[in-house]
C-alpha positions in Angstrom: -1.5 -22.7 6.4 0.6 -23.4 3.1 4.2 -22.2 3.5 5.5 -18.6 2.4 7.3 -20.3 -0.8 3.9 -22.7 -1.6 1.6 -19.4 -1.3 4.1 -17.3 -3.0 4.6 -19.9 -6.2 0.9 -20.6 -6.4 -0.5 -17.0 -6.5 1.9 -15.9 -9.0 0.9 -18.6 -11.5 -2.5 -17.6 -10.7 -2.5 -14.7 -12.1 -1.4 -15.7 -15.7 -5.2 -16.3 -15.8 -6.4 -12.4 -15.1 -3.4 -11.2 -17.2 -3.9 -13.6 -20.1 -7.7 -12.7 -20.0 -6.9 -8.8 -20.2 -4.9 -9.8 -23.2 -8.1 -11.2 -24.5 -10.4 -8.6 -24.3 -7.3 -6.0 -25.7 -6.7 -8.5 -28.9 -11.1 -8.5 -29.8 -12.0 -5.1 -29.0 -15.6 -4.4 -28.5 -16.4 -8.4 -29.0 -17.1 -8.0 -25.5 -19.4 -6.4 -23.2 -18.9 -4.6 -20.2 -19.5 -7.5 -18.0 -16.2 -8.9 -18.9 -14.0 -5.9 -18.1 -15.5 -6.2 -14.8 -14.7 -9.3 -13.9 -11.8 -9.7 -14.9 -11.0 -6.8 -13.3 -12.4 -8.5 -10.0 -9.9 -11.9 -10.6 -6.9 -9.6 -11.0 -7.7 -9.2 -6.3 -5.5 -11.7 -6.4 -2.6 -9.5 -7.1 -3.5 -8.1 -3.7 -3.7 -11.5 -1.9 -0.3 -12.3 -3.2 0.4 -8.7 -1.6 -0.7 -9.4 1.7 0.7 -12.6 1.9 3.8 -11.5 1.0 3.8 -9.0 3.8 3.0 -11.9 6.2 5.4 -14.3 5.0 8.2 -11.5 5.5 6.7 -10.4 9.1 7.7 -14.3 10.6 11.3 -13.6 9.3 12.7 -10.3 10.3 12.9 -9.4 14.4 11.1 -6.5 15.8 13.9 -3.8 15.5 14.3 -4.8 11.6 10.0 -4.9 11.0 9.8 -1.1 9.1 12.2 -1.5 6.9 11.7 -5.3 5.8 8.4 -4.5 5.6 8.8 -1.3 3.4 11.4 -2.8 1.4 8.9 -5.3 0.6 6.1 -2.8 0.1 8.0 -0.8 -2.3 8.9 -3.4 -4.2 5.1 -3.9 -4.7 3.9 -0.8 -5.2 7.1 -0.1 -7.9 5.2 -1.8 -10.6 2.6 1.7 -10.5 5.1 3.4 -12.3 6.5 0.3 -14.6 3.4 -0.8 -15.8 3.3 2.8 -16.8 6.5 3.1 -18.3 5.7 -0.5 -20.1 2.7 1.1 -21.6 4.8 4.0 -22.7 7.1 1.9 -24.3 4.6 -0.1 -26.1 2.9 3.2 -27.2 6.5 4.4 -28.5 7.1 1.3 -30.8 4.0 -0.4 -31.3 0.8 1.8 -30.6 -1.7 -0.4 -32.4 -0.6 -3.3 -30.2 -1.1 -2.8 -26.6 -1.5 -6.4 -25.6 2.6 -6.5 -25.5 1.9 -5.1 -22.0 0.5 -8.0 -21.0 2.9 -10.3 -23.0 5.7 -8.5 -21.2 3.6 -9.7 -17.6 2.6 -13.3 -18.6 6.7 -13.6 -18.9 7.3 -11.9 -15.5 4.8 -13.4 -13.6 6.2 -16.9 -14.8 9.3 -15.9 -13.8 8.1 -15.2 -10.3 6.5 -17.8 -9.9 9.4 -20.5 -11.0 11.7 -18.0 -8.7 9.6 -18.1 -6.0 9.5 -21.8 -5.7 13.1 -22.2 -6.4 15.2 -19.7 -3.8 12.3 -19.0 -1.1 11.9 -20.9 2.2 8.4 -22.3 4.2 8.8 -21.6 8.5 8.5 -24.8 10.0 7.4 -23.0 12.9 4.9 -20.4 11.4 1.7 -20.7 11.9 -2.4 -19.5 11.1 -5.5 -19.2 13.0 -8.7 -19.7 11.5 -10.1 -17.2 14.2 -7.3 -14.9 13.4 -9.4 -12.6 11.1 -12.5 -12.8 13.0 -10.4 -12.2 16.6 -8.4 -8.7 15.3 -12.0 -7.4 13.8 -13.0 -7.2 17.7 -9.9 -5.0 18.7 -9.9 -0.8 18.3 -6.7 -0.6 16.8 -7.4 -2.9 14.3 -10.0 -0.1 13.0 -7.9 2.8 13.9 -4.9 0.7 11.6 -7.8 0.6 8.4 -8.0 4.3 8.7 -4.3 5.5 9.0 -4.1 2.7 6.0 -6.8 4.3 3.8 -4.6 7.9 4.3 -1.3 6.2 3.5 -1.4 3.1 0.7 -5.1 4.2 0.0 -3.6 7.7 -1.0 -1.2 6.4 -2.8 -3.0 3.9 -5.1 -5.8 6.4 -5.1 -3.7 9.2 -6.4 -2.2 6.6 -9.0 -5.1 7.1 -10.9 -6.1 10.7 -10.4 -2.9 12.2 -10.9 -3.5 10.9 -14.5 -6.6 12.3 -14.8 -5.6 15.6 -13.0 -3.0 16.0 -15.6 -5.5 15.2 -18.4 -7.7 17.4 -17.8 -5.1 20.1 -17.2 -3.6 19.5 -20.2 -6.7 19.5 -22.2 -7.9 23.0 -20.6 -4.4 24.5 -21.7 -5.0 23.4 -25.2 -2.3 20.3 -25.8 -2.6 18.4 -28.4 -3.0 14.6 -27.0 -3.1 15.6 -23.6 -3.8 11.8 -22.8 -0.4 11.1 -24.1 1.5 14.3 -22.0 0.1 13.2 -18.5 1.1 10.0 -19.4 4.7 11.2 -19.7 4.6 12.7 -16.3 2.4 10.7 -14.2 4.6 8.1 -13.4 7.1 9.9 -11.3 5.0 10.5 -8.6 4.3 6.8 -8.0 7.9 5.6 -8.7 8.8 8.4 -5.5 6.2 6.6 -3.5 7.1 3.4 -3.9 11.5 4.6 -3.2 10.2 6.4 -0.4 8.4 3.1 1.7 10.9 1.6 2.8 12.7 4.6 4.2 9.9 5.6 6.1 10.2 2.0 7.8 13.6 2.5 8.6 12.9 5.8 10.1 9.9 4.2 11.9 12.6 1.6 12.9 14.7 4.3 14.7 12.2 6.7 16.1 9.2 4.6 16.7 6.5 4.0 14.1 3.3 6.7 15.7 6.3 9.5 15.5 7.1 9.1 11.9 3.0 8.5 10.9 1.9 11.7 12.9 4.8 14.1 10.9 4.1 13.0 7.6 0.6 13.1 8.2 1.1 16.7 9.2 3.0 16.9 6.2 0.3 15.5 4.0 -2.0 18.3 5.1 0.5 21.1 4.2 1.3 19.2 0.5 -2.7 19.1 0.4 -3.2 22.7 0.9 -1.2 23.0 -2.3 -3.5 21.3 -4.4 -6.7 23.5 -2.5 -4.5 26.6 -3.3 -3.8 25.9 -7.0 -7.7 24.9 -7.4 -8.8 27.3 -5.8 -7.2 29.7 -7.8 -8.0 27.8 -10.9 -11.6 28.2 -10.1 -11.6 32.2 -9.3 -9.8 31.9 -13.1 -13.1 30.8 -15.1 -11.1 27.1 -14.9 -8.2 28.2 -16.5 -4.9 26.2 -15.8 -2.2 28.5 -15.9 1.3 27.3 -16.1 2.3 28.2 -12.3 -1.5 26.4 -11.4 -0.2 23.2 -13.0 2.9 23.4 -11.6 1.3 24.0 -8.3 -0.7 20.4 -9.2 2.4 18.7 -9.8 4.9 20.1 -6.8 1.3 19.3 -4.7 1.0 15.5 -5.6 4.8 14.4 -5.9 4.8 15.5 -2.8 1.9 13.3 -1.3 3.1 10.3 -3.1 6.6 10.9 -1.3 4.7 11.3 2.2 2.1 8.3 1.6 5.1 6.5 1.4 6.9 7.6 3.8 3.8 6.7 6.3 3.1 3.5 4.3 5.9 2.3 5.8 5.9 3.6 9.3 2.7 2.0 9.4 3.6 -1.2 9.0 6.0 -0.6 12.0 2.9 0.2 14.0 1.0 -3.4 12.9 3.4 -6.0 14.5 4.2 -3.9 17.2 0.5 -3.4 18.4 0.5 -7.1 18.8 3.5 -7.8 20.5 2.9 -4.9 23.2 -0.6 -6.9 23.8 0.9 -10.4 23.9 3.6 -8.9 26.4 1.0 -8.4 29.0 -0.8 -12.1 28.4 -0.6 -14.6 31.1 -0.6 -18.2 30.6 0.7 -18.4 27.1 4.3 -19.7 26.6 7.1 -18.0 24.7 5.9 -20.5 21.3 2.5 -19.2 21.8 3.0 -15.8 22.1 5.1 -16.0 18.6 2.0 -17.6 17.3 -0.4 -15.6 18.4 1.1 -12.2 17.5 2.7 -13.0 14.5 -1.0 -14.5 13.4 -2.7 -11.2 14.4 0.0 -8.8 12.6 -1.1 -11.7 9.8 -4.5 -10.5 9.8 -4.4 -7.1 10.1 -2.0 -6.7 7.6 -4.5 -8.3 5.2 -7.6 -6.8 6.9 -5.7 -3.1 6.5 -4.6 -4.1 2.5 -8.2 -4.1 1.6 -9.3 -1.1 3.6 -6.5 0.7 1.9 -7.7 -0.4 -1.7 -11.1 1.4 -0.5 -9.5 4.2 -0.1 -8.1 4.4 -3.4 -11.7 3.8 -4.9 -12.7 6.6 -2.2 -10.1 9.2 -3.7 -11.4 8.7 -7.2 -15.2 9.2 -6.1 -14.7 12.0 -4.3 -13.1 13.3 -7.4 -15.5 12.6 -9.5 -18.4 13.8 -7.2 -16.5 17.0 -7.1 -15.8 17.5 -11.0 -19.6 16.5 -12.0 -20.8 19.5 -9.2 -18.1 22.0 -9.5 -16.4 21.1 -12.6 -12.8 21.0 -10.8 -11.2 19.1 -8.1 -10.8 21.8 -6.0 -13.6 20.2 -3.5 -11.9 17.1 -3.5 -8.4 18.3 -2.2 -10.7 19.5 0.9 -11.9 16.4 1.5 -8.5 15.2 1.2 -6.7 17.5 3.3 -9.6 16.8 6.0 -9.0 13.8 6.3 -5.0 13.9 6.5 -6.6 16.3 9.7 -8.0 13.3 11.0 -5.6 11.0 10.6 -3.1 13.2 11.9 -5.0 13.2 15.5 -5.8 10.0 15.5 -2.1 8.6 15.0 -1.1 11.4 17.9 -3.6 10.4 20.4 -3.0 7.0 20.2 0.4 5.9 18.5 2.7 8.8 19.2 1.2 10.5 22.4 2.2 7.7 24.7 4.2 5.2 22.0 4.2 1.4 23.2 7.3 0.0 24.5 8.3 -3.5 24.1 9.5 -4.9 27.4 10.3 -8.5 25.7 10.0 -9.9 22.4 8.3 -12.8 21.0 10.5 -12.7 17.8 12.5 -15.5 19.0 13.3 -18.5 17.4 11.7 -21.1 19.7 10.7 -24.7 19.6 8.3 -26.5 20.6 10.1 -28.5 23.3 10.2 -28.4 27.3 12.3 -25.1 27.6 9.9 -23.7 25.5 6.8 -24.6 27.6 8.9 -23.7 30.6 10.0 -20.1 29.8 8.1 -17.5 28.7 10.8 -15.7 27.2 12.8 -12.8 28.9 14.4 -9.6 27.8 17.5 -11.0 28.2 17.0 -13.7 25.8 14.8 -11.2 23.3 18.4 -9.4 23.0 20.2 -12.3 22.3 
């Protein structure tokens, strides 16, 4: 509706509000109630909207053969914010532990730079359109719900483990008798999100070459085995009176690191599937011009990116709720690890049945630079034109 550049600049500047409010809360400990923290946390959802809009914008700029790499690169750039804020936090603890609000000050400057940079260097597409019904129409398709399930297993795993990894390390170091378990955990926890962020573009690039369905399937299978490492390590600790030995702790770290890497790869490959779904569907629609096909497929892809992003965020919440329930009932995370493993089995089966068993082949593509003129109205777009 507003244009990619315009919205990127606006949404970056809007994030100054929750960041500034967070800084206020940190500078006045104990003076504001818990409701304030919940409200500020909710307002930071603007960041999720910023991410979804950037993905929709990126999708419109690149042809089908490059969408996996482009979307994965943009997504990885967004997710790398998780390890960056962890490292900035460690740096502030090292340099000025009594002034944690410095972290917010750094981000106030970064947001201002991002907003100004977007306004100066980004572009709006003159043929990008939005449909107010796209979000509703998208929900009527089975693929929307299936992609949400897969996205919970990929992005949901990444964002959920971003917190859970720190918690498991903290509990493990506490059980091992470390002097400052939280700090010891923080010094390791950033590695997983960093590797997961860096792997996302390569998941998309692999999907460009061999197909999003295949890459997603193989990655989920690998995630099953990685989660099994956590199950085995947790079971060993449970049988040893919940004691975390050096070997068990090493297994936890290896298992989580692998899950971060693999969730990043699968996240990039799922992004390849999203535009492919609508390209495949619109190819069989009659009565649409080339421009009409462009508008419909991009509008639906943008809607699904936003819906799946929200579902993935809820997946992160689910991971932490499952871990909480596991610790509350059994004083260990083993039961949660079983749940994660089972979910990856379901996700792998869904991926195989719907997206890998019979890959979607696009005979003609709507990735054309089109104008709403006589040529567009008289020509639905051929394979030869698409290849050109």
